[in-house]
Backbone as ProteinMPNN parsed JSONL, in Angstrom:
{"seq_chain_A": "MKLAFRQAREADFARIKDIALKGWLFSYRHLPKEKLNALVNKYYSRKNLRNSLHRAKKGTDSLIVAELKGIIIGFCQVTVKWGTGELLRFYIDTIYIGKGVGKRLLLRSEQFLKSKKCKKYFTFVNKHNKLGINFYLRNGFSRVQEKDEEDEFKKGKALLYMEKKL", "coords_chain_A": {"N_chain_A": [[14.391, -14.685, 7.199], [14.506, -12.227, 9.522], [12.105, -10.184, 10.492], [10.894, -7.089, 11.82], [7.955, -5.527, 12.981], [6.131, -2.513, 13.222], [4.196, 0.351, 14.284], [4.189, 3.161, 12.155], [6.201, 6.144, 12.392], [6.661, 9.718, 12.589], [9.303, 10.252, 11.999], [9.847, 8.346, 10.114], [8.941, 9.145, 7.662], [10.497, 10.081, 5.406], [11.818, 7.758, 4.527], [9.614, 6.109, 3.952], [8.468, 7.543, 1.833], [10.581, 7.347, -0.009], [10.634, 4.564, -0.533], [8.097, 4.29, -1.679], [8.426, 5.849, -4.003], [10.454, 4.385, -5.342], [8.972, 2.087, -5.826], [6.936, 3.032, -7.553], [8.5, 3.905, -9.73], [9.549, 1.47, -10.498], [7.253, -0.098, -11.101], [5.965, 1.391, -13.061], [7.704, 1.93, -15.201], [7.584, 2.656, -17.822], [6.589, 5.165, -17.968], [6.997, 8.782, -17.772], [9.638, 9.822, -15.643], [9.608, 12.268, -14.308], [6.897, 12.874, -14.025], [6.068, 10.774, -12.374], [7.645, 11.286, -10.091], [6.53, 13.759, -9.318], [3.916, 12.975, -8.648], [4.354, 11.202, -6.51], [5.537, 12.973, -4.71], [3.315, 14.541, -4.185], [1.341, 12.692, -3.133], [2.717, 11.603, -0.996], [3.391, 13.658, 0.654], [4.529, 15.542, 3.496], [2.347, 16.579, 4.901], [0.195, 14.901, 4.029], [1.119, 12.404, 4.937], [1.279, 12.901, 7.674], [-1.431, 13.186, 8.221], [-2.263, 10.557, 7.745], [-0.878, 9.271, 9.807], [-2.11, 10.474, 12.002], [-4.718, 9.423, 11.741], [-4.099, 6.777, 12.238], [-3.314, 6.916, 14.908], [-5.757, 7.573, 16.02], [-7.064, 5.22, 15.693], [-8.537, 4.362, 13.513], [-7.094, 3.646, 11.329], [-4.297, 1.647, 10.262], [-0.937, 2.043, 10.047], [1.727, 0.542, 9.251], [5.17, -0.407, 9.44], [7.689, -2.499, 8.015], [10.665, -3.772, 9.227], [14.077, -4.544, 8.703], [16.838, -5.418, 10.348], [16.735, -2.903, 11.577], [16.229, -1.16, 9.473], [13.788, 0.287, 7.445], [11.917, -1.594, 5.215], [9.541, -1.872, 3.968], [6.041, -0.921, 3.854], [2.633, -0.547, 4.981], [-0.662, 0.626, 4.728], [-3.845, 0.48, 6.037], [-7.368, 1.089, 6.261], [-10.474, 1.527, 8.037], [-13.745, 1.643, 7.024], [-17.076, 2.035, 7.504], [-17.328, -0.6, 8.491], [-15.921, -2.12, 6.698], [-12.762, -2.936, 5.352], [-10.086, -1.074, 3.823], [-7.331, -1.22, 1.718], [-4.918, 1.071, 1.504], [-2.263, 1.977, 1.027], [0.675, 0.306, 0.009], [3.744, -0.9, -0.129], [6.862, -2.36, -0.984], [10.34, -2.28, -0.577], [12.103, -2.43, -3.557], [14.273, -4.222, -3.789], [13.626, -6.248, -2.095], [11.422, -7.533, -3.04], [9.55, -10.438, -3.628], [10.566, -11.952, -1.589], [8.984, -12.649, 0.53], [8.314, -10.594, 2.252], [6.202, -8.826, 1.645], [3.915, -10.48, 1.876], [3.973, -11.111, 4.626], [3.721, -8.57, 5.74], [1.224, -7.846, 4.783], [-0.362, -9.757, 6.121], [-0.057, -8.867, 8.774], [-1.389, -6.426, 8.62], [-3.926, -7.349, 8.066], [-4.557, -8.536, 10.496], [-5.06, -6.278, 12.072], [-7.377, -5.315, 10.739], [-9.16, -7.43, 11.206], [-9.354, -7.217, 13.965], [-10.933, -5.033, 14.111], [-13.311, -6.004, 13.371], [-13.807, -6.382, 10.658], [-15.03, -8.027, 7.806], [-14.201, -8.258, 5.262], [-11.928, -6.797, 2.884], [-10.785, -4.274, 0.591], [-9.051, -3.113, -2.356], [-7.709, -0.788, -4.731], [-6.114, -1.23, -7.777], [-3.82, -0.173, -10.131], [-4.277, -1.028, -13.478], [-2.024, -1.398, -15.004], [-0.113, -2.249, -13.313], [1.169, -4.977, -13.159], [2.741, -6.722, -11.585], [1.848, -6.096, -8.989], [-0.896, -6.796, -9.189], [-0.719, -9.575, -9.65], [0.494, -10.323, -7.232], [-1.56, -9.719, -5.361], [-3.573, -11.493, -6.24], [-2.327, -13.973, -5.73], [-2.369, -13.863, -3.009], [-4.958, -14.203, -2.081], [-6.851, -12.302, -2.937], [-9.586, -11.276, -5.027], [-10.358, -10.407, -8.371], [-12.678, -7.999, -8.935], [-13.931, -5.978, -10.495], [-13.327, -3.712, -13.252], [-12.709, -0.339, -12.746], [-14.185, 2.593, -13.84], [-12.458, 5.059, -13.831], [-10.565, 8.042, -13.691], [-7.143, 7.773, -13.892], [-3.81, 8.486, -12.709], [-2.407, 8.662, -15.019], [-3.798, 8.438, -17.488], [-7.036, 8.797, -19.086], [-9.942, 6.708, -18.635], [-10.816, 3.199, -18.189], [-8.983, 2.355, -15.705], [-8.361, 1.343, -13.242], [-8.316, -1.564, -11.193], [-10.681, -3.085, -9.168], [-10.259, -4.861, -6.345], [-10.891, -7.463, -4.001], [-10.806, -9.066, -0.752], [-11.828, -11.68, 1.327], [-11.957, -11.894, 4.844]], "CA_chain_A": [[14.572, -13.262, 7.351], [13.881, -11.787, 10.771], [11.503, -8.864, 10.328], [10.178, -6.459, 12.932], [6.827, -4.713, 12.511], [5.699, -1.511, 14.197], [3.486, 1.497, 13.734], [5.064, 4.193, 11.597], [6.405, 7.391, 13.139], [6.98, 10.835, 11.706], [10.7, 10.114, 11.583], [9.897, 7.362, 9.03], [8.321, 9.676, 6.446], [11.414, 10.148, 4.262], [12.048, 6.396, 4.039], [8.352, 5.667, 3.35], [8.369, 8.209, 0.529], [11.61, 6.766, -0.866], [10.175, 3.235, -0.951], [6.976, 4.497, -2.605], [8.966, 6.319, -5.281], [11.098, 3.234, -5.994], [7.9, 1.212, -6.295], [6.3, 3.645, -8.723], [9.447, 3.872, -10.843], [9.676, 0.068, -10.891], [6.001, -0.594, -11.679], [5.53, 2.204, -14.197], [8.946, 2.425, -15.823], [7.281, 3.153, -19.167], [6.084, 6.537, -17.843], [8.051, 9.773, -17.47], [10.062, 9.872, -14.247], [9.21, 13.551, -13.719], [5.477, 12.745, -13.662], [6.011, 9.88, -11.217], [8.194, 12.042, -8.957], [5.55, 14.768, -8.905], [2.792, 12.303, -7.991], [4.794, 10.709, -5.197], [5.686, 14.162, -3.856], [1.964, 14.958, -3.792], [0.674, 11.682, -2.301], [3.517, 11.306, 0.188], [3.823, 14.906, 1.293], [4.54, 15.493, 4.965], [0.971, 16.822, 5.337], [-0.6, 13.691, 3.812], [1.582, 11.338, 5.831], [0.85, 13.261, 9.038], [-2.854, 12.85, 8.297], [-2.335, 9.096, 7.892], [-0.414, 8.958, 11.157], [-3.17, 10.919, 12.913], [-5.796, 8.429, 11.68], [-3.612, 5.565, 12.913], [-3.375, 7.171, 16.352], [-7.18, 7.543, 16.397], [-7.507, 3.832, 15.666], [-9.291, 4.015, 12.305], [-6.137, 3.143, 10.346], [-3.031, 1.072, 10.696], [0.167, 2.38, 9.153], [2.839, -0.197, 9.834], [6.388, -0.59, 8.656], [8.47, -3.72, 8.208], [12.08, -3.433, 9.349], [15.091, -5.58, 8.7], [18.044, -4.854, 10.988], [16.513, -1.495, 11.874], [15.98, -0.392, 8.25], [12.451, 0.064, 6.904], [11.96, -2.181, 3.873], [8.193, -1.902, 3.425], [5.004, -0.333, 4.697], [1.259, -0.824, 4.578], [-1.709, 1.384, 5.416], [-5.233, 0.071, 5.843], [-8.33, 1.887, 7.001], [-11.781, 0.913, 8.215], [-14.867, 2.527, 6.688], [-18.383, 1.375, 7.547], [-17.183, -2.025, 8.759], [-15.142, -2.762, 5.641], [-11.405, -2.417, 5.283], [-9.522, -0.684, 2.533], [-5.881, -1.142, 1.634], [-4.643, 2.362, 0.88], [-0.869, 2.07, 0.609], [1.363, -0.956, 0.242], [4.968, -0.922, -0.934], [8.037, -3.063, -0.492], [11.557, -1.862, -1.272], [12.192, -3.325, -4.714], [15.268, -5.298, -3.644], [13.057, -7.305, -1.244], [10.251, -8.132, -3.694], [9.679, -11.875, -3.85], [11.233, -12.592, -0.449], [8.01, -12.913, 1.585], [8.071, -9.416, 3.084], [4.863, -8.332, 1.354], [2.925, -11.392, 2.45], [3.966, -10.952, 6.086], [3.2, -7.231, 6.028], [-0.211, -7.916, 4.521], [-0.982, -10.509, 7.22], [-0.097, -7.968, 9.944], [-2.462, -5.454, 8.393], [-5.19, -8.082, 8.184], [-4.834, -8.689, 11.927], [-5.698, -5.024, 12.49], [-8.739, -5.268, 10.194], [-9.961, -8.413, 11.94], [-9.615, -6.677, 15.31], [-11.983, -4.03, 13.919], [-14.489, -6.78, 12.959], [-14.005, -6.362, 9.21], [-15.208, -9.346, 7.188], [-13.504, -8.217, 3.979], [-11.317, -5.518, 2.56], [-10.603, -4.083, -0.843], [-8.047, -2.161, -2.81], [-7.704, -0.44, -6.144], [-4.785, -1.454, -8.344], [-3.723, 0.275, -11.513], [-4.225, -2.225, -14.329], [-0.682, -1.522, -15.566], [0.75, -2.775, -12.251], [1.012, -6.436, -13.28], [3.358, -7.361, -10.425], [0.927, -5.913, -7.877], [-2.106, -7.6, -9.419], [-0.377, -10.985, -9.414], [0.705, -10.488, -5.793], [-2.853, -9.759, -4.685], [-4.246, -12.741, -6.6], [-1.658, -15.059, -4.985], [-2.632, -13.711, -1.578], [-6.361, -14.378, -1.755], [-7.757, -11.282, -3.472], [-10.298, -11.564, -6.268], [-10.655, -9.278, -9.245], [-14.117, -7.814, -8.936], [-14.305, -5.243, -11.695], [-12.527, -2.551, -13.608], [-13.397, 0.893, -12.37], [-14.082, 3.644, -14.845], [-11.992, 6.238, -13.119], [-9.352, 8.627, -14.252], [-5.971, 7.527, -13.063], [-2.797, 9.523, -12.776], [-1.689, 8.608, -16.27], [-4.677, 8.675, -18.634], [-8.455, 8.583, -18.803], [-10.472, 5.412, -19.022], [-10.844, 2.155, -17.168], [-7.57, 2.221, -15.356], [-8.172, 0.717, -11.943], [-9.008, -2.799, -10.865], [-11.211, -3.19, -7.808], [-9.994, -6.211, -5.868], [-11.235, -7.613, -2.593], [-10.451, -10.305, -0.087], [-12.585, -11.999, 2.546], [-11.104, -12.17, 6.014]], "C_chain_A": [[13.796, -12.798, 8.577], [13.407, -10.338, 10.631], [10.884, -8.389, 11.626], [9.091, -5.585, 12.312], [6.448, -3.736, 13.608], [4.904, -0.433, 13.481], [4.502, 2.523, 13.247], [5.123, 5.401, 12.53], [6.762, 8.487, 12.136], [8.424, 10.758, 11.198], [10.861, 9.144, 10.41], [9.462, 7.927, 7.682], [9.258, 9.677, 5.24], [11.647, 8.761, 3.675], [10.787, 5.838, 3.374], [8.217, 6.259, 1.948], [9.376, 7.624, -0.458], [11.181, 5.399, -1.396], [9.02, 3.364, -1.935], [7.487, 4.93, -3.977], [9.653, 5.174, -6.034], [10.044, 2.297, -6.58], [7.222, 1.747, -7.541], [7.225, 3.581, -9.931], [9.623, 2.45, -11.381], [8.426, -0.408, -11.635], [5.598, 0.127, -12.957], [6.735, 2.774, -14.94], [8.742, 2.948, -17.234], [6.794, 4.608, -19.143], [7.206, 7.501, -17.489], [8.351, 9.859, -15.977], [9.617, 11.162, -13.566], [7.766, 13.496, -13.236], [5.34, 11.881, -12.398], [6.537, 10.574, -9.96], [7.185, 13.038, -8.421], [4.381, 14.128, -8.165], [3.172, 11.782, -6.609], [4.985, 11.879, -4.241], [4.329, 14.646, -3.35], [1.362, 13.961, -2.784], [1.414, 11.393, -0.999], [4.11, 12.573, 0.799], [3.768, 14.728, 2.807], [3.113, 15.672, 5.497], [0.11, 15.563, 5.182], [-0.172, 12.556, 4.734], [1.232, 11.644, 7.287], [-0.624, 12.932, 9.237], [-3.036, 11.341, 8.476], [-1.919, 8.67, 9.295], [-1.461, 9.345, 12.202], [-4.313, 9.907, 12.929], [-5.377, 7.124, 12.355], [-3.679, 5.739, 14.432], [-4.808, 7.167, 16.86], [-7.739, 6.12, 16.392], [-8.326, 3.449, 14.451], [-8.4, 3.406, 11.233], [-5.007, 2.408, 11.06], [-2.021, 1.454, 9.628], [1.406, 1.741, 9.747], [4.002, -0.288, 8.854], [6.991, -1.945, 8.998], [9.933, -3.306, 8.22], [12.934, -4.689, 9.314], [16.367, -4.929, 9.219], [17.927, -3.341, 11.171], [16.252, -0.603, 10.676], [14.587, -0.738, 7.729], [12.577, -0.457, 5.474], [10.573, -2.3, 3.247], [7.225, -1.248, 4.378], [3.639, -0.636, 4.122], [0.312, 0.033, 5.406], [-3.065, 0.831, 5.023], [-6.113, 0.978, 6.689], [-9.637, 1.129, 7.086], [-12.842, 1.973, 7.936], [-16.136, 1.689, 6.673], [-18.259, -0.138, 7.668], [-16.417, -2.804, 7.703], [-13.76, -2.129, 5.617], [-11.022, -2.002, 3.876], [-8.004, -0.619, 2.664], [-5.546, 0.111, 0.834], [-3.244, 2.45, 0.282], [-0.171, 0.76, 0.946], [2.568, -1.026, -0.69], [6.072, -1.656, -0.201], [9.226, -2.502, -1.261], [11.831, -2.899, -2.362], [13.224, -4.441, -4.559], [14.761, -6.447, -2.767], [11.799, -7.931, -1.835], [10.533, -9.608, -3.944], [10.336, -12.631, -2.704], [10.288, -12.814, 0.736], [7.678, -11.726, 2.475], [6.64, -8.919, 2.898], [3.777, -9.178, 1.984], [2.83, -11.204, 3.964], [3.408, -9.593, 6.5], [1.687, -7.188, 5.82], [-0.932, -8.659, 5.643], [-1.076, -9.669, 8.492], [-1.226, -6.956, 9.81], [-3.83, -6.114, 8.507], [-5.547, -8.329, 9.639], [-5.523, -7.444, 12.476], [-7.145, -4.988, 12.011], [-9.662, -6.255, 10.911], [-10.29, -7.91, 13.34], [-10.708, -5.615, 15.279], [-13.26, -4.657, 13.371], [-14.799, -6.693, 11.466], [-14.106, -7.795, 8.693], [-14.53, -9.432, 5.824], [-12.805, -6.877, 3.86], [-11.024, -5.472, 1.075], [-9.457, -3.124, -1.105], [-8.279, -1.871, -4.281], [-6.28, -0.577, -6.638], [-4.811, -0.961, -9.784], [-3.522, -0.94, -12.403], [-2.871, -2.411, -15.019], [0.305, -2.119, -14.556], [0.593, -4.303, -12.19], [1.596, -7.171, -12.076], [2.429, -7.271, -9.213], [-0.318, -6.766, -8.012], [-1.823, -9.066, -9.128], [-0.135, -11.265, -7.936], [-0.63, -10.62, -5.067], [-3.606, -11.044, -5.003], [-3.644, -13.923, -5.843], [-1.977, -15.023, -3.5], [-4.12, -13.599, -1.257], [-7.326, -13.3, -2.221], [-8.41, -11.794, -4.744], [-10.443, -10.277, -7.058], [-12.161, -9.141, -9.302], [-14.56, -7.096, -10.206], [-13.256, -4.186, -12.017], [-13.355, -1.329, -13.266], [-13.137, 1.938, -13.44], [-13.74, 4.942, -14.139], [-10.756, 6.762, -13.812], [-8.204, 8.296, -13.318], [-4.97, 8.648, -13.28], [-2.198, 9.659, -14.166], [-2.55, 8.887, -17.499], [-6.113, 8.382, -18.231], [-8.863, 7.179, -19.222], [-10.476, 4.43, -17.865], [-9.415, 1.8, -16.806], [-7.351, 1.428, -14.081], [-8.939, -0.587, -11.841], [-9.44, -2.719, -9.411], [-11.023, -4.64, -7.417], [-10.383, -6.296, -4.408], [-10.871, -8.993, -2.086], [-11.323, -10.47, 1.14], [-11.607, -12.338, 3.645], [-11.645, -13.326, 6.827]], "O_chain_A": [[12.578, -12.96, 8.652], [14.205, -9.401, 10.649], [10.408, -9.189, 12.432], [9.285, -4.985, 11.255], [6.443, -4.089, 14.787], [4.93, -0.317, 12.256], [5.548, 2.718, 13.866], [4.224, 5.639, 13.336], [7.118, 8.212, 10.99], [8.709, 11.167, 10.072], [11.915, 9.126, 9.774], [9.6, 7.254, 6.66], [8.838, 9.303, 4.145], [11.672, 8.603, 2.454], [10.877, 5.167, 2.346], [7.891, 5.551, 0.996], [9.048, 7.427, -1.628], [11.348, 5.112, -2.582], [8.963, 2.629, -2.921], [7.023, 4.426, -5.0], [9.45, 5.018, -7.238], [10.202, 1.782, -7.687], [6.962, 0.997, -8.482], [6.79, 3.241, -11.031], [9.824, 2.256, -12.58], [8.532, -1.049, -12.681], [4.964, -0.461, -13.834], [6.772, 3.961, -15.264], [9.622, 3.608, -17.786], [6.609, 5.212, -20.199], [8.243, 7.092, -16.967], [7.442, 9.957, -15.153], [9.285, 11.156, -12.38], [7.446, 14.01, -12.164], [4.594, 12.217, -11.479], [5.941, 10.46, -8.889], [7.001, 13.152, -7.21], [3.905, 14.671, -7.167], [2.403, 11.908, -5.656], [4.625, 11.776, -3.068], [4.215, 15.107, -2.214], [0.925, 14.359, -1.704], [0.802, 10.983, -0.013], [5.193, 12.55, 1.384], [3.051, 13.87, 3.322], [2.716, 14.99, 6.442], [-0.623, 15.2, 6.101], [-1.017, 11.827, 5.254], [0.921, 10.73, 8.05], [-1.02, 12.455, 10.301], [-3.869, 10.904, 9.27], [-2.549, 7.799, 9.895], [-1.669, 8.62, 13.175], [-4.825, 9.565, 13.995], [-6.201, 6.446, 12.97], [-4.059, 4.815, 15.152], [-5.055, 6.798, 18.008], [-8.766, 5.85, 17.015], [-8.776, 2.307, 14.36], [-8.888, 2.726, 10.33], [-4.802, 2.535, 12.267], [-2.238, 1.21, 8.441], [2.056, 2.308, 10.626], [3.836, -0.253, 7.635], [6.83, -2.463, 10.103], [10.389, -2.58, 7.336], [12.556, -5.743, 9.825], [16.904, -4.007, 8.605], [18.883, -2.598, 10.951], [16.069, 0.603, 10.842], [14.245, -1.912, 7.589], [13.245, 0.145, 4.634], [10.441, -2.775, 2.12], [7.529, -1.041, 5.553], [3.498, -0.943, 2.938], [0.46, 0.152, 6.622], [-3.394, 0.726, 3.842], [-5.676, 1.553, 7.686], [-9.884, 0.205, 6.311], [-12.838, 3.052, 8.53], [-16.244, 0.734, 5.903], [-19.001, -0.876, 7.02], [-16.281, -4.023, 7.808], [-13.612, -0.927, 5.837], [-11.553, -2.503, 2.885], [-7.471, -0.034, 3.608], [-5.847, 0.203, -0.356], [-3.066, 2.938, -0.833], [-0.384, 0.178, 2.01], [2.416, -1.192, -1.901], [6.199, -1.585, 1.022], [9.132, -2.274, -2.467], [11.793, -4.103, -2.107], [13.058, -5.51, -5.147], [15.393, -7.501, -2.703], [11.173, -8.775, -1.194], [11.61, -9.98, -4.409], [10.631, -13.82, -2.831], [10.745, -13.134, 1.833], [6.839, -11.844, 3.368], [5.947, -8.625, 3.873], [2.826, -8.651, 2.562], [1.732, -11.145, 4.518], [2.702, -9.487, 7.503], [0.963, -6.563, 6.596], [-2.003, -8.232, 6.073], [-2.071, -9.75, 9.212], [-1.931, -6.668, 10.776], [-4.782, -5.502, 8.991], [-6.728, -8.331, 9.988], [-6.467, -7.55, 13.259], [-8.045, -4.667, 12.786], [-10.819, -5.936, 11.188], [-11.387, -8.151, 13.844], [-11.334, -5.331, 16.3], [-14.18, -3.952, 12.957], [-15.941, -6.909, 11.059], [-13.343, -8.667, 9.108], [-14.31, -10.52, 5.293], [-13.058, -5.95, 4.63], [-11.016, -6.496, 0.393], [-8.969, -2.431, -0.213], [-8.962, -2.621, -4.979], [-5.344, -0.098, -5.998], [-5.713, -1.293, -10.553], [-2.683, -1.792, -12.11], [-2.604, -3.482, -15.564], [1.433, -2.454, -14.915], [-0.038, -4.838, -11.279], [1.005, -8.14, -11.599], [2.245, -8.254, -8.494], [-0.747, -7.394, -7.044], [-2.6, -9.726, -8.438], [-0.513, -12.325, -7.437], [-0.812, -11.526, -4.254], [-4.22, -11.629, -4.11], [-4.38, -14.786, -5.364], [-1.869, -16.038, -2.812], [-4.498, -12.969, -0.269], [-8.518, -13.381, -1.923], [-7.856, -12.64, -5.447], [-10.626, -9.199, -6.493], [-12.852, -10.085, -9.684], [-15.46, -7.558, -10.906], [-12.426, -3.82, -11.185], [-14.567, -1.306, -13.481], [-12.004, 2.132, -13.881], [-14.594, 5.793, -13.888], [-10.003, 6.014, -14.436], [-8.284, 8.512, -12.109], [-5.259, 9.635, -13.957], [-1.549, 10.662, -14.466], [-2.081, 9.508, -18.453], [-6.374, 7.799, -17.179], [-8.212, 6.548, -20.055], [-10.181, 4.781, -16.723], [-8.737, 1.05, -17.509], [-6.263, 0.895, -13.863], [-10.06, -0.707, -12.333], [-8.663, -2.334, -8.537], [-11.553, -5.543, -8.064], [-10.231, -5.332, -3.658], [-10.66, -9.938, -2.846], [-11.533, -9.525, 1.901], [-10.577, -12.975, 3.422], [-11.057, -13.695, 7.843]]}, "name": "protein", "num_of_chains": 1, "seq": "MKLAFRQAREADFARIKDIALKGWLFSYRHLPKEKLNALVNKYYSRKNLRNSLHRAKKGTDSLIVAELKGIIIGFCQVTVKWGTGELLRFYIDTIYIGKGVGKRLLLRSEQFLKSKKCKKYFTFVNKHNKLGINFYLRNGFSRVQEKDEEDEFKKGKALLYMEKKL"}
């Protein structure tokens, strides 16, 4: 599969939001669709995505998309804070899950983090996102701890803190 990678543009926002929504509906199909739609509308609002794009232009973040034949099929956003990277957003169009797109997109994002001298990076994964957790484990992340934080769905230990050495 011949993929192209590039920095996201404002014209990509609708497709990015669409892929995120598909991912949420796929990963959390046991939850009400209305709740998931509302959360994606909040997290992927034009204002929030513009802020992410602004940080990418400043050089503190990378917001890249993966394209196949000119169509965006995935995206990833990482940021650098105090010399450590954080994976903020990472979604693949559900029809391309398991085809190597995620791994290649993650490697591209890691190149950015290495260029910023990061020695490791981390992410938070909802403990109900079994597919995501397994993906991260297969790609060199370690489960560090459960975080006692309120998630979008209920109170309690909902997030896994995972990290990877670069």
